[in-house]
N, C-alpha and C positions, 0 to 999 in steps of 0.2 A: 513607979512613974519614969525612971530612966528606961526600963525596958519598954513601956509605951511609947515613948519619944523614939526609940531606936526603931520599933515597929512602924511608927508613922513615917518617920524619915524613908524607910524602905519603900514604903508604899507610894510616897510621892514620886521617889526616883523612877520606880516601876511605871507609874503614869505617867511621866515625863517621857521615858524613852518609848512607851507604845504610843502617846500622841505625835511624837516626832517623827517615829517610823511611817504611822498612817499618812501623815502631813507629806512627808518626803515621797512616800510611796505613791499616793493618789493625786495629788496635785498638778503636776507634770503631764497628767495622760488624760486630762478631762476632754482634750480636742484632738484625740489620736483614736486608732482602730481599737477594736475588740480587746479589751482587758490591757489595754498601753501595748499594742503590739502589731506592727505593719508598718507599710511604707508611710501612711497618713502622719505617724509619729516624727518621720525624720524630716529636719530641717538643713536646707542648702544655701549657699552663698548665692545673692539674687540673680536671676537667668537660669539657673541650673534645674534640673530634674534628674530625677530616679525612678528606676523601673528594674523588674526582674529581668534578667539575663538567661538565668536557669535555675530551677528548682529543682529539688531533691538531689542534690549534690551532697550526701553525707560527710558530713566534715571538712568539707572544701578549705583547703589550706593553701600552698603556693601555686602560682599558676605559670605557665608558659604557653606563647603560641607560636603555630609553625608558619613559616610564609603564605601556605595554603589556607590557613583561617582555622586550623584545628587547635581548640584549646585544651591542652593538657592540664590536670588539677591533681595534685597530691592531698593527702590527708595524714593525718597523726595515728589516732588511735582506731581508726576503722581498718588500717592495713590496704586501703585500695587506692588505686590510681585511674583517674576518669579521662575518658575523649568526650570533649563537651561540642556539639557541632552544630551550625547555623547552616543549614543545607540550603536554604532561599534565600538568605542574605537579608533578612528583615530585622536584623539587629536583636534576635531574640532566638534562642537557643530550640532547636527541633529534636535533638536526641541527647541524652546523656547516657554513654557506652562505660560500662566497669571493664576497663581493660584488664586490671591484676587484681587479685585479692591474697590477703594472708602473708603481705609483705611486712617486715619490721620497720613499721613507723615510716613510712614513705612521704616524707612531708615534702622535700625538696624536688623539684622538676625543671628541666632545662631541655632545650632543642637545638639541634645542630646538625646540617649536613644529612637530614633524611632519619636521624637518628634520636629517641629520647633518650635522656639521662633520669636516672631516679637515685636519689640520696635515700639509703637505710641509714639505721643507727651507725653501723662499723663499717659500710662499705657503698660505694658508687656503681649501679649497675647501669647496662645499656640495652635498648631494644631496637635494632636497625630496620630501617625500612619500614616504620611502624605504621605510616598512614595508608600503606597499602595492606594492611594484615588488621586493621581493628576489628574486625570479627573474628580474626585468628592469630592472635599475636604470638610473636616467635618466642624462644625461650632466650633470658636474658647473657649477654655478655658480661662479665665481671671485669670492669676497669679499675677500680682500686678496692681491695679488701683490708686496708692497714690501717684504718681508723679505729680509736678507742670503742667499746663495747658498751660504755656506762650509758644509763638508761637517763638520768637527771641529765636535761639540756642533751641529749645525745640525738633530737631531731634537727634536721639540718635544712638550710636554705642553701641551694647552688644556682650558679648563673654564669655564664661565659663572658668575658672580660673583653674589652677592646682589643687587649693583646692575643686573644684567641686560647687564652687557657682557662680551664674551669674552676673558677672559687669555691671553697670549700670551708664553711666554719667547723671548729670544735668547741663547743660550748664547754664551760667548768663543770666539773660532774657535782656541785655542791651549792649551798647557797654563798657560803664564803670559805675558802680555803685557798691554799699556797701549794701550787702543784710545779711551781718553775724547776725545782729541784730533783722532781721526779720522772717528771716525763712532759719535754718542752711544748708538745702538740695542744696541749691542754689551753682554754683561752686565747686561740688564735683564731685567724683567717689562713687559712693555706691555700695554694694553688698549684695546679700540675697540668699537663698535657693532655688533649682529649683522650689519649689511649692509657693514661694514669701514670705517665712517666714523670720523672723529675719533680716530684711531689716536694714543694718547700713552703716554709712559713713566711707569708706575707708582712701580717701585723699581730702584735703581741698586746697583752693587757687587756682583752676583750672577753666581758665574762659570757656574755650569749647573744650573738646577733642573728636575727631569722629575717634580715631584709638590708640589699645592699645593690647600689646601683652606681653607673658612671655620670659624671657631669660630661653631657654630649659637647660642651666647648672646650673644656681642659682636658677631658679623659682622665679625671682624677676618682677616686674611688669615695664614696660617702656610704655610711651605714650607721643602722640603728643599733644600739646596745642596751640590755635591760640592766637595770640598775638591782642591788644587792636588795634583799628583804630584812626585816625585823630591825629597822633603825629608825622607825617611827612612821607616821602618816605623811611627812612632808618631806623626807630626805631616806635615800638619795634621789636625785633625779634620772629619769631615763638619759640616754644621751643620743644626739645625731653628731657623729665624728667625720672627720675627713680624712684618708691617707693618701696624700700624693704621690708617695714613695715608700717602698719596700723598708721595712725594719721599725718602724715605729711602734712605740709602746703606748697605750692608753692608759694605764694606772692600775688595772685589777691585779691583786686585792688590795692592794697598798692605799689607793686613792680612788675618789669615787666624784663625779662629777668635775673633776678638775681641781677641786680646791678642799674636799672633806677626807680627811685621813680615817682610815677604819680604824676602829676602837682595839682591834686584834692586831692588824698587820701594819698599820699606819706609820708606828714608831720604826719600821726596818727600813724604810724610804721616805724621801722626801716628795711632796706633790710636785714640785717645781722640776721634777726629772723627766715628766711624764708629759704626753700631749693631750691637753684639755679639749673637752666637747665643742664643737662650733656651737651648737644648742644645747641648753638645758632643757630638755623636754619634761613634761610633767611629771611628779615622782609617782612610780608603780603604775604608768599608764600602759605599761606592756607596748611599747613601740615594736611593731613588725616589719612587715613588707613596709618598703617606700620604693618612689620612682620619680625620675626626673619626667615632666611632662613635656613630649616632643611634639604631641600632635597640633590640629589646626582648626580643630572645633572651637576650644575653648578661644576665649577674648586674647589678644596678645600680651596683656600682662600676667598671664597663667603660663606662656611658655618658658620652658627650662626650669620652672619653680619645681620643688620637691612636695611630694603628697606622700602621707606616712598612715599606715592603717594601725591605731591602736586599739590592741584588744581589750584592754582594761584591767583595772587594778583587782586583786582577791584578797589582797591581806592589810587593806584600808578601812579606817571605820567609815567613812563616807565615800565610796567607788567615785573615781573618775576614769577617764578615757571611753572606751565603747564608741569610738568616732573616727572620721578622717581628718588628719588634719594637715594643714600646708604651713610650708617654711618658703617665706618669700625670699630671694636673694636679690642683689645690688652687686656689681661688679664682683661676682662671685662670693658674695661675703653675705649671711643671714642677717636681715633686718627686722624681721616679724615670723611670729609662729603663732597660727590660728586656727580654730575649727574650721573645717571648711563642710563636711555633713555629720551633722549630730542628731541623737535621739534614739540610738539602740539601747541608751540608759535611759530607764523612767524612774526617777527618785532611787530606790535602791535595787530596783529589778532590772536585769539586763535581758533583753530578748534576742540579742544579735551581738556579735563579736566581730568584727572587721580583723581581719589576717593578711590579706595581701592587695596590693594594688598594681594594675595592668594597662597601659595606654593602647586602644586598638587603632587599626588602620586608619578608621574614619575620623579619629581623636577623642571618643568615646572613653570614659573611665572604668573600667572593669574594679568592683571589689569583692571579693571573697570572703566568705561568711561560714564560720565552722559551727556555731551556735545554731543558727538559722537554718543549715544545710543548704545554702543558696549564693548566688552570685548575681551581683547588683550592676546594673549599667547606667550611670552619670552621665549626661548629656547637656550641651547647652543650646538654648534657643533663643 
């Protein structure tokens, strides 16, 4: 009799899990595209619309725009860098050119003075006069090859700051570990001159940032940071941080989210020693690219607000993220955090994963997606 009860109980649990999965998987997709995929699935804040800017951009990750309008796009697993061209200026790409193949996780791209900068795992390289040679790209110039070669969190986001320096993060080569006494470069945001000289640490205690931007009003650096895994579904949060000056420490690996001591390393330091996040983002949402909105297309209340691409959770029972969020500021301080464009996640299945966000000269917002191999254009009418 006892064995029968155990078998019956197990059967009930299996049925419950199956029914729950079926409900979560199917209910949200009744009114969107085939098999719950496509632009019809996406919900945006009122007045906004979304369309494809470019398709067939395999593994589209970080984006950089030249003054001439060439959109450069990095990737991670494909090893490719693209040039996306809107030749007739109709807000939709006409060509997607593969500039380079076989690079080592070329996630990060930046553009300055006619040159394209590309971040691989252990080095930053530069392609000069690139727009004149899109069909026949030049050989790269090594800017700096002094970065660690670890694969874990080795992909990089790069961007030039208002000080003219190139900012390059170095992620922690682990889920949770302490490298401060071994190599001070780990868990930092570094910066250097455009020629690769004067490499220095700007911020510490950063587990892995894959997106940052500067407040156009204060010129202060803001960045996303991915929290550690395996502390449960609901902790720690991902973070949105502010670094107004050099030398700040944001807590990793001792403290997470500003007030959660790490179960292993938390006893070594106190959370009060570190700079807490400006916003606690959703737990495990994988907040990546972020940008301050500086365009004129969106209504005034969106000006200088922060858009964040949330790539989506992978180690959470009920997945979250897979969206573009907005953090609203008043007087330079965050007052709200909410979804702006949502629907790449349908139930337990995601058909797209936003990676980066970029403001176009006309004020539209581009969003890259490395799962759907696409770049979207969000506009306001």
